[in-house]
PyMOL commands that place a pseudoatom at each C-alpha (Angstrom):
pseudoatom trace, name=CA, resn=MET, resi=1, chain=A, elem=C, hetatm=0, pos=[68.351, 218.580, 106.168]
pseudoatom trace, name=CA, resn=ALA, resi=2, chain=A, elem=C, hetatm=0, pos=[67.278, 216.287, 108.997]
pseudoatom trace, name=CA, resn=LYS, resi=3, chain=A, elem=C, hetatm=0, pos=[65.421, 213.086, 108.220]
pseudoatom trace, name=CA, resn=GLU, resi=4, chain=A, elem=C, hetatm=0, pos=[61.709, 213.498, 108.858]
pseudoatom trace, name=CA, resn=ILE, resi=5, chain=A, elem=C, hetatm=0, pos=[60.041, 210.862, 111.054]
pseudoatom trace, name=CA, resn=PRO, resi=6, chain=A, elem=C, hetatm=0, pos=[56.545, 209.823, 109.966]
pseudoatom trace, name=CA, resn=LYS, resi=7, chain=A, elem=C, hetatm=0, pos=[53.864, 211.273, 112.241]
pseudoatom trace, name=CA, resn=THR, resi=8, chain=A, elem=C, hetatm=0, pos=[52.493, 207.795, 113.067]
pseudoatom trace, name=CA, resn=ALA, resi=9, chain=A, elem=C, hetatm=0, pos=[55.811, 206.630, 114.502]
pseudoatom trace, name=CA, resn=LYS, resi=10, chain=A, elem=C, hetatm=0, pos=[56.359, 206.591, 118.249]
pseudoatom trace, name=CA, resn=PRO, resi=11, chain=A, elem=C, hetatm=0, pos=[59.486, 208.255, 119.600]
pseudoatom trace, name=CA, resn=GLY, resi=12, chain=A, elem=C, hetatm=0, pos=[62.379, 205.786, 119.605]
pseudoatom trace, name=CA, resn=ALA, resi=13, chain=A, elem=C, hetatm=0, pos=[60.608, 203.310, 117.265]
pseudoatom trace, name=CA, resn=GLN, resi=14, chain=A, elem=C, hetatm=0, pos=[61.888, 202.433, 113.820]
pseudoatom trace, name=CA, resn=PRO, resi=15, chain=A, elem=C, hetatm=0, pos=[59.413, 203.131, 111.010]
pseudoatom trace, name=CA, resn=VAL, resi=16, chain=A, elem=C, hetatm=0, pos=[58.395, 200.194, 108.833]
pseudoatom trace, name=CA, resn=TYR, resi=17, chain=A, elem=C, hetatm=0, pos=[58.806, 200.735, 105.117]
pseudoatom trace, name=CA, resn=GLN, resi=18, chain=A, elem=C, hetatm=0, pos=[56.398, 198.660, 103.050]
pseudoatom trace, name=CA, resn=ASN, resi=19, chain=A, elem=C, hetatm=0, pos=[58.206, 199.215, 99.757]
pseudoatom trace, name=CA, resn=LYS, resi=20, chain=A, elem=C, hetatm=0, pos=[61.420, 197.435, 100.853]
pseudoatom trace, name=CA, resn=PRO, resi=21, chain=A, elem=C, hetatm=0, pos=[61.491, 193.693, 100.157]
pseudoatom trace, name=CA, resn=LEU, resi=22, chain=A, elem=C, hetatm=0, pos=[62.559, 191.520, 103.048]
pseudoatom trace, name=CA, resn=GLY, resi=23, chain=A, elem=C, hetatm=0, pos=[65.700, 189.464, 102.555]
pseudoatom trace, name=CA, resn=ALA, resi=24, chain=A, elem=C, hetatm=0, pos=[65.065, 185.761, 102.246]
pseudoatom trace, name=CA, resn=HIS, resi=25, chain=A, elem=C, hetatm=0, pos=[65.747, 183.775, 105.396]
pseudoatom trace, name=CA, resn=VAL, resi=26, chain=A, elem=C, hetatm=0, pos=[68.782, 181.589, 104.822]
pseudoatom trace, name=CA, resn=GLU, resi=27, chain=A, elem=C, hetatm=0, pos=[68.738, 178.232, 106.529]
pseudoatom trace, name=CA, resn=ASP, resi=28, chain=A, elem=C, hetatm=0, pos=[71.466, 175.610, 106.522]
pseudoatom trace, name=CA, resn=SER, resi=29, chain=A, elem=C, hetatm=0, pos=[69.811, 172.208, 106.449]
pseudoatom trace, name=CA, resn=TYR, resi=30, chain=A, elem=C, hetatm=0, pos=[72.920, 170.673, 108.029]
pseudoatom trace, name=CA, resn=LYS, resi=31, chain=A, elem=C, hetatm=0, pos=[72.705, 172.704, 111.217]
pseudoatom trace, name=CA, resn=SER, resi=32, chain=A, elem=C, hetatm=0, pos=[70.761, 171.263, 114.127]
pseudoatom trace, name=CA, resn=ARG, resi=33, chain=A, elem=C, hetatm=0, pos=[67.080, 172.179, 114.247]
pseudoatom trace, name=CA, resn=GLY, resi=34, chain=A, elem=C, hetatm=0, pos=[67.026, 172.608, 118.001]
pseudoatom trace, name=CA, resn=LYS, resi=35, chain=A, elem=C, hetatm=0, pos=[69.581, 173.067, 120.712]
pseudoatom trace, name=CA, resn=LEU, resi=36, chain=A, elem=C, hetatm=0, pos=[71.602, 169.966, 121.368]
pseudoatom trace, name=CA, resn=GLY, resi=37, chain=A, elem=C, hetatm=0, pos=[72.163, 168.822, 124.912]
pseudoatom trace, name=CA, resn=ASP, resi=38, chain=A, elem=C, hetatm=0, pos=[75.570, 169.357, 126.454]
pseudoatom trace, name=CA, resn=GLY, resi=39, chain=A, elem=C, hetatm=0, pos=[77.678, 166.227, 126.009]
pseudoatom trace, name=CA, resn=THR, resi=40, chain=A, elem=C, hetatm=0, pos=[76.004, 165.065, 122.774]
pseudoatom trace, name=CA, resn=LEU, resi=41, chain=A, elem=C, hetatm=0, pos=[78.368, 162.681, 120.967]
pseudoatom trace, name=CA, resn=CYS, resi=42, chain=A, elem=C, hetatm=0, pos=[78.758, 162.119, 117.230]
pseudoatom trace, name=CA, resn=PRO, resi=43, chain=A, elem=C, hetatm=0, pos=[78.933, 158.323, 116.860]
pseudoatom trace, name=CA, resn=LYS, resi=44, chain=A, elem=C, hetatm=0, pos=[80.847, 158.578, 113.565]
pseudoatom trace, name=CA, resn=CYS, resi=45, chain=A, elem=C, hetatm=0, pos=[83.766, 160.911, 114.364]
pseudoatom trace, name=CA, resn=GLY, resi=46, chain=A, elem=C, hetatm=0, pos=[83.681, 161.127, 118.155]
pseudoatom trace, name=CA, resn=ALA, resi=47, chain=A, elem=C, hetatm=0, pos=[83.227, 164.919, 118.372]
pseudoatom trace, name=CA, resn=VAL, resi=48, chain=A, elem=C, hetatm=0, pos=[81.339, 166.156, 121.438]
pseudoatom trace, name=CA, resn=PHE, resi=49, chain=A, elem=C, hetatm=0, pos=[78.863, 169.049, 121.544]
pseudoatom trace, name=CA, resn=HIS, resi=50, chain=A, elem=C, hetatm=0, pos=[79.846, 171.101, 124.602]
pseudoatom trace, name=CA, resn=ASP, resi=51, chain=A, elem=C, hetatm=0, pos=[79.190, 174.740, 125.586]
pseudoatom trace, name=CA, resn=GLY, resi=52, chain=A, elem=C, hetatm=0, pos=[77.319, 175.448, 122.361]
pseudoatom trace, name=CA, resn=ARG, resi=53, chain=A, elem=C, hetatm=0, pos=[79.756, 174.021, 119.819]
pseudoatom trace, name=CA, resn=TRP, resi=54, chain=A, elem=C, hetatm=0, pos=[81.352, 170.792, 118.609]
pseudoatom trace, name=CA, resn=ARG, resi=55, chain=A, elem=C, hetatm=0, pos=[84.758, 170.000, 120.148]
pseudoatom trace, name=CA, resn=TRP, resi=56, chain=A, elem=C, hetatm=0, pos=[87.263, 167.182, 120.391]
pseudoatom trace, name=CA, resn=LEU, resi=57, chain=A, elem=C, hetatm=0, pos=[86.757, 166.035, 123.991]
pseudoatom trace, name=CA, resn=PRO, resi=58, chain=A, elem=C, hetatm=0, pos=[86.906, 162.698, 125.789]
pseudoatom trace, name=CA, resn=ARG, resi=59, chain=A, elem=C, hetatm=0, pos=[83.806, 160.563, 125.280]
pseudoatom trace, name=CA, resn=PRO, resi=60, chain=A, elem=C, hetatm=0, pos=[81.227, 161.505, 127.935]
pseudoatom trace, name=CA, resn=THR, resi=61, chain=A, elem=C, hetatm=0, pos=[79.547, 158.756, 129.912]
pseudoatom trace, name=CA, resn=GLN, resi=62, chain=A, elem=C, hetatm=0, pos=[75.868, 158.169, 129.110]
pseudoatom trace, name=CA, resn=ALA, resi=63, chain=A, elem=C, hetatm=0, pos=[76.053, 160.547, 126.134]
pseudoatom trace, name=CA, resn=HIS, resi=64, chain=A, elem=C, hetatm=0, pos=[73.149, 161.227, 123.808]
pseudoatom trace, name=CA, resn=GLU, resi=65, chain=A, elem=C, hetatm=0, pos=[74.289, 160.393, 120.260]
pseudoatom trace, name=CA, resn=GLU, resi=66, chain=A, elem=C, hetatm=0, pos=[73.598, 162.517, 117.193]
pseudoatom trace, name=CA, resn=VAL, resi=67, chain=A, elem=C, hetatm=0, pos=[75.524, 162.752, 113.936]
pseudoatom trace, name=CA, resn=CYS, resi=68, chain=A, elem=C, hetatm=0, pos=[77.411, 166.058, 113.676]
pseudoatom trace, name=CA, resn=PRO, resi=69, chain=A, elem=C, hetatm=0, pos=[76.818, 168.354, 110.669]
pseudoatom trace, name=CA, resn=ALA, resi=70, chain=A, elem=C, hetatm=0, pos=[80.212, 167.488, 109.118]
pseudoatom trace, name=CA, resn=CYS, resi=71, chain=A, elem=C, hetatm=0, pos=[79.577, 163.723, 109.206]
pseudoatom trace, name=CA, resn=HIS, resi=72, chain=A, elem=C, hetatm=0, pos=[76.061, 164.351, 107.893]
pseudoatom trace, name=CA, resn=ARG, resi=73, chain=A, elem=C, hetatm=0, pos=[77.474, 166.307, 104.919]
pseudoatom trace, name=CA, resn=ILE, resi=74, chain=A, elem=C, hetatm=0, pos=[80.066, 163.598, 104.250]
pseudoatom trace, name=CA, resn=ALA, resi=75, chain=A, elem=C, hetatm=0, pos=[77.407, 160.845, 104.322]
pseudoatom trace, name=CA, resn=ASP, resi=76, chain=A, elem=C, hetatm=0, pos=[75.171, 162.836, 101.945]
pseudoatom trace, name=CA, resn=GLY, resi=77, chain=A, elem=C, hetatm=0, pos=[78.062, 163.833, 99.669]
pseudoatom trace, name=CA, resn=MET, resi=78, chain=A, elem=C, hetatm=0, pos=[77.051, 167.518, 99.911]
pseudoatom trace, name=CA, resn=PRO, resi=79, chain=A, elem=C, hetatm=0, pos=[80.110, 169.774, 100.318]
pseudoatom trace, name=CA, resn=ALA, resi=80, chain=A, elem=C, hetatm=0, pos=[79.875, 173.337, 101.601]
pseudoatom trace, name=CA, resn=GLY, resi=81, chain=A, elem=C, hetatm=0, pos=[83.094, 174.318, 99.844]
pseudoatom trace, name=CA, resn=TYR, resi=82, chain=A, elem=C, hetatm=0, pos=[84.688, 173.560, 96.488]
pseudoatom trace, name=CA, resn=VAL, resi=83, chain=A, elem=C, hetatm=0, pos=[88.340, 174.500, 95.976]
pseudoatom trace, name=CA, resn=ARG, resi=84, chain=A, elem=C, hetatm=0, pos=[89.658, 174.160, 92.417]
pseudoatom trace, name=CA, resn=LEU, resi=85, chain=A, elem=C, hetatm=0, pos=[93.422, 174.355, 92.060]
pseudoatom trace, name=CA, resn=GLY, resi=86, chain=A, elem=C, hetatm=0, pos=[94.832, 174.588, 88.560]
pseudoatom trace, name=CA, resn=GLY, resi=87, chain=A, elem=C, hetatm=0, pos=[97.526, 175.821, 86.221]
pseudoatom trace, name=CA, resn=GLU, resi=88, chain=A, elem=C, hetatm=0, pos=[100.980, 174.745, 85.108]
pseudoatom trace, name=CA, resn=PHE, resi=89, chain=A, elem=C, hetatm=0, pos=[102.490, 175.698, 88.463]
pseudoatom trace, name=CA, resn=LEU, resi=90, chain=A, elem=C, hetatm=0, pos=[100.174, 173.191, 90.167]
pseudoatom trace, name=CA, resn=ALA, resi=91, chain=A, elem=C, hetatm=0, pos=[101.348, 170.432, 87.820]
pseudoatom trace, name=CA, resn=GLN, resi=92, chain=A, elem=C, hetatm=0, pos=[104.983, 171.150, 88.750]
pseudoatom trace, name=CA, resn=HIS, resi=93, chain=A, elem=C, hetatm=0, pos=[104.382, 171.557, 92.522]
pseudoatom trace, name=CA, resn=ARG, resi=94, chain=A, elem=C, hetatm=0, pos=[101.364, 169.317, 93.124]
pseudoatom trace, name=CA, resn=GLU, resi=95, chain=A, elem=C, hetatm=0, pos=[102.690, 167.387, 96.139]
pseudoatom trace, name=CA, resn=GLU, resi=96, chain=A, elem=C, hetatm=0, pos=[103.949, 170.532, 97.851]
pseudoatom trace, name=CA, resn=ILE, resi=97, chain=A, elem=C, hetatm=0, pos=[100.629, 172.343, 97.367]
pseudoatom trace, name=CA, resn=LEU, resi=98, chain=A, elem=C, hetatm=0, pos=[98.589, 169.350, 98.555]
pseudoatom trace, name=CA, resn=LYS, resi=99, chain=A, elem=C, hetatm=0, pos=[100.762, 169.141, 101.694]
pseudoatom trace, name=CA, resn=LEU, resi=100, chain=A, elem=C, hetatm=0, pos=[99.885, 172.781, 102.382]
pseudoatom trace, name=CA, resn=VAL, resi=101, chain=A, elem=C, hetatm=0, pos=[96.188, 171.958, 101.892]
pseudoatom trace, name=CA, resn=GLY, resi=102, chain=A, elem=C, hetatm=0, pos=[96.531, 169.092, 104.393]
pseudoatom trace, name=CA, resn=HIS, resi=103, chain=A, elem=C, hetatm=0, pos=[98.286, 171.330, 106.918]
pseudoatom trace, name=CA, resn=VAL, resi=104, chain=A, elem=C, hetatm=0, pos=[95.527, 173.945, 106.672]
pseudoatom trace, name=CA, resn=GLU, resi=105, chain=A, elem=C, hetatm=0, pos=[92.894, 171.269, 107.296]
pseudoatom trace, name=CA, resn=LEU, resi=106, chain=A, elem=C, hetatm=0, pos=[94.805, 169.790, 110.243]
pseudoatom trace, name=CA, resn=LYS, resi=107, chain=A, elem=C, hetatm=0, pos=[95.217, 173.210, 111.863]
pseudoatom trace, name=CA, resn=GLU, resi=108, chain=A, elem=C, hetatm=0, pos=[91.520, 174.091, 111.446]
pseudoatom trace, name=CA, resn=LYS, resi=109, chain=A, elem=C, hetatm=0, pos=[90.156, 170.649, 112.316]
pseudoatom trace, name=CA, resn=THR, resi=110, chain=A, elem=C, hetatm=0, pos=[92.110, 170.614, 115.585]
pseudoatom trace, name=CA, resn=GLU, resi=111, chain=A, elem=C, hetatm=0, pos=[90.098, 173.587, 116.871]
pseudoatom trace, name=CA, resn=HIS, resi=112, chain=A, elem=C, hetatm=0, pos=[86.917, 173.176, 114.805]
pseudoatom trace, name=CA, resn=PRO, resi=113, chain=A, elem=C, hetatm=0, pos=[85.772, 169.553, 114.286]
pseudoatom trace, name=CA, resn=LEU, resi=114, chain=A, elem=C, hetatm=0, pos=[83.223, 170.575, 111.647]
pseudoatom trace, name=CA, resn=GLN, resi=115, chain=A, elem=C, hetatm=0, pos=[85.924, 171.872, 109.292]
pseudoatom trace, name=CA, resn=ARG, resi=116, chain=A, elem=C, hetatm=0, pos=[87.126, 168.865, 107.308]
pseudoatom trace, name=CA, resn=ILE, resi=117, chain=A, elem=C, hetatm=0, pos=[88.209, 167.916, 103.825]
pseudoatom trace, name=CA, resn=MET, resi=118, chain=A, elem=C, hetatm=0, pos=[85.719, 165.534, 102.259]
pseudoatom trace, name=CA, resn=ASN, resi=119, chain=A, elem=C, hetatm=0, pos=[87.630, 164.555, 99.140]
pseudoatom trace, name=CA, resn=ILE, resi=120, chain=A, elem=C, hetatm=0, pos=[90.594, 165.448, 96.927]
pseudoatom trace, name=CA, resn=VAL, resi=121, chain=A, elem=C, hetatm=0, pos=[90.311, 164.370, 93.283]
pseudoatom trace, name=CA, resn=ASP, resi=122, chain=A, elem=C, hetatm=0, pos=[92.189, 165.077, 90.073]
pseudoatom trace, name=CA, resn=GLU, resi=123, chain=A, elem=C, hetatm=0, pos=[89.962, 166.897, 87.624]
pseudoatom trace, name=CA, resn=ASP, resi=124, chain=A, elem=C, hetatm=0, pos=[90.586, 168.458, 84.187]
pseudoatom trace, name=CA, resn=GLY, resi=125, chain=A, elem=C, hetatm=0, pos=[94.314, 169.026, 84.659]
pseudoatom trace, name=CA, resn=GLY, resi=126, chain=A, elem=C, hetatm=0, pos=[93.802, 170.341, 88.169]
pseudoatom trace, name=CA, resn=VAL, resi=127, chain=A, elem=C, hetatm=0, pos=[92.687, 169.269, 91.618]
pseudoatom trace, name=CA, resn=LEU, resi=128, chain=A, elem=C, hetatm=0, pos=[89.267, 169.606, 93.266]
pseudoatom trace, name=CA, resn=VAL, resi=129, chain=A, elem=C, hetatm=0, pos=[89.137, 169.726, 97.064]
pseudoatom trace, name=CA, resn=THR, resi=130, chain=A, elem=C, hetatm=0, pos=[85.704, 169.513, 98.692]
pseudoatom trace, name=CA, resn=THR, resi=131, chain=A, elem=C, hetatm=0, pos=[85.135, 170.606, 102.292]
pseudoatom trace, name=CA, resn=THR, resi=132, chain=A, elem=C, hetatm=0, pos=[82.426, 170.366, 104.932]
pseudoatom trace, name=CA, resn=ASP, resi=133, chain=A, elem=C, hetatm=0, pos=[82.676, 174.065, 105.785]
pseudoatom trace, name=CA, resn=THR, resi=134, chain=A, elem=C, hetatm=0, pos=[82.893, 177.333, 103.839]
pseudoatom trace, name=CA, resn=HIS, resi=135, chain=A, elem=C, hetatm=0, pos=[85.541, 178.752, 106.189]
pseudoatom trace, name=CA, resn=LEU, resi=136, chain=A, elem=C, hetatm=0, pos=[87.922, 175.863, 105.528]
pseudoatom trace, name=CA, resn=ALA, resi=137, chain=A, elem=C, hetatm=0, pos=[87.526, 176.190, 101.751]
pseudoatom trace, name=CA, resn=ARG, resi=138, chain=A, elem=C, hetatm=0, pos=[88.248, 179.909, 101.938]
pseudoatom trace, name=CA, resn=GLY, resi=139, chain=A, elem=C, hetatm=0, pos=[91.194, 179.284, 104.274]
pseudoatom trace, name=CA, resn=ILE, resi=140, chain=A, elem=C, hetatm=0, pos=[92.704, 176.752, 101.866]
pseudoatom trace, name=CA, resn=GLY, resi=141, chain=A, elem=C, hetatm=0, pos=[92.362, 179.145, 98.950]
pseudoatom trace, name=CA, resn=GLU, resi=142, chain=A, elem=C, hetatm=0, pos=[93.880, 182.035, 100.884]
pseudoatom trace, name=CA, resn=ALA, resi=143, chain=A, elem=C, hetatm=0, pos=[96.778, 179.898, 102.192]
pseudoatom trace, name=CA, resn=VAL, resi=144, chain=A, elem=C, hetatm=0, pos=[97.675, 178.648, 98.706]
pseudoatom trace, name=CA, resn=HIS, resi=145, chain=A, elem=C, hetatm=0, pos=[97.400, 182.184, 97.313]
pseudoatom trace, name=CA, resn=HIS, resi=146, chain=A, elem=C, hetatm=0, pos=[99.537, 183.599, 100.133]
pseudoatom trace, name=CA, resn=ALA, resi=147, chain=A, elem=C, hetatm=0, pos=[102.224, 180.942, 99.641]
pseudoatom trace, name=CA, resn=TYR, resi=148, chain=A, elem=C, hetatm=0, pos=[102.316, 180.816, 95.831]
pseudoatom trace, name=CA, resn=GLN, resi=149, chain=A, elem=C, hetatm=0, pos=[100.564, 183.997, 94.616]
pseudoatom trace, name=CA, resn=GLY, resi=150, chain=A, elem=C, hetatm=0, pos=[98.651, 183.419, 91.377]
pseudoatom trace, name=CA, resn=HIS, resi=151, chain=A, elem=C, hetatm=0, pos=[94.990, 184.302, 90.861]
pseudoatom trace, name=CA, resn=LEU, resi=152, chain=A, elem=C, hetatm=0, pos=[92.392, 183.614, 93.586]
pseudoatom trace, name=CA, resn=GLU, resi=153, chain=A, elem=C, hetatm=0, pos=[88.649, 183.883, 93.010]
pseudoatom trace, name=CA, resn=LEU, resi=154, chain=A, elem=C, hetatm=0, pos=[85.983, 183.424, 95.707]
pseudoatom trace, name=CA, resn=LYS, resi=155, chain=A, elem=C, hetatm=0, pos=[82.312, 182.991, 94.809]
pseudoatom trace, name=CA, resn=PHE, resi=156, chain=A, elem=C, hetatm=0, pos=[79.700, 182.633, 97.519]
pseudoatom trace, name=CA, resn=GLY, resi=157, chain=A, elem=C, hetatm=0, pos=[76.385, 180.941, 96.742]
pseudoatom trace, name=CA, resn=ASP, resi=158, chain=A, elem=C, hetatm=0, pos=[73.112, 182.827, 97.140]
pseudoatom trace, name=CA, resn=ASP, resi=159, chain=A, elem=C, hetatm=0, pos=[72.385, 180.956, 100.358]
pseudoatom trace, name=CA, resn=GLU, resi=160, chain=A, elem=C, hetatm=0, pos=[75.785, 181.772, 101.960]
pseudoatom trace, name=CA, resn=ASN, resi=161, chain=A, elem=C, hetatm=0, pos=[76.187, 178.083, 102.847]
pseudoatom trace, name=CA, resn=LEU, resi=162, chain=A, elem=C, hetatm=0, pos=[78.293, 177.357, 99.772]
pseudoatom trace, name=CA, resn=ILE, resi=163, chain=A, elem=C, hetatm=0, pos=[81.576, 178.739, 98.467]
pseudoatom trace, name=CA, resn=ARG, resi=164, chain=A, elem=C, hetatm=0, pos=[83.482, 178.068, 95.275]
pseudoatom trace, name=CA, resn=VAL, resi=165, chain=A, elem=C, hetatm=0, pos=[87.178, 178.923, 95.411]
pseudoatom trace, name=CA, resn=HIS, resi=166, chain=A, elem=C, hetatm=0, pos=[89.316, 178.897, 92.293]
pseudoatom trace, name=CA, resn=TRP, resi=167, chain=A, elem=C, hetatm=0, pos=[93.091, 179.313, 92.389]
pseudoatom trace, name=CA, resn=GLN, resi=168, chain=A, elem=C, hetatm=0, pos=[95.486, 179.030, 89.484]
pseudoatom trace, name=CA, resn=ARG, resi=169, chain=A, elem=C, hetatm=0, pos=[98.978, 179.989, 88.491]
for i in range(1, 169): cmd.bond("trace and resi %d" % i, "trace and resi %d" % (i + 1))
show_as sticks, trace
zoom trace
């Protein structure tokens, strides 16, 4: 049976359903409030905002300076990604796994300046890697899982601006 359009609706218009709750608007407090000017420079890391995104470019002359979201997160100590690596396999292959983590960061950071590792610390028989971006955290987890198998778990926060990755073997 065809879906019946309410009589008050105009042809081609979508009806509004009052009984459906609206999804909460998710806002990342580390993203810029307004549009940055082309050639904006981060004074901390040297990244340049150009063509709508942050890039590694030569320092522009007479550049407006504004701290990039990654440097802002690092200064505030507020990671967007937590990667917990654990298990006996990690204890036996720690250096090798951490080299892989570093390679993933280097590859991503080369193209995307906002994707950086904030810190790597030993914690409860494992390692905790914190990142400035959810994509990097997920990429690290997937790379370690692809290389060494084991168990990978991804948990996104309610606001979609946070990810917790847990890998162990």
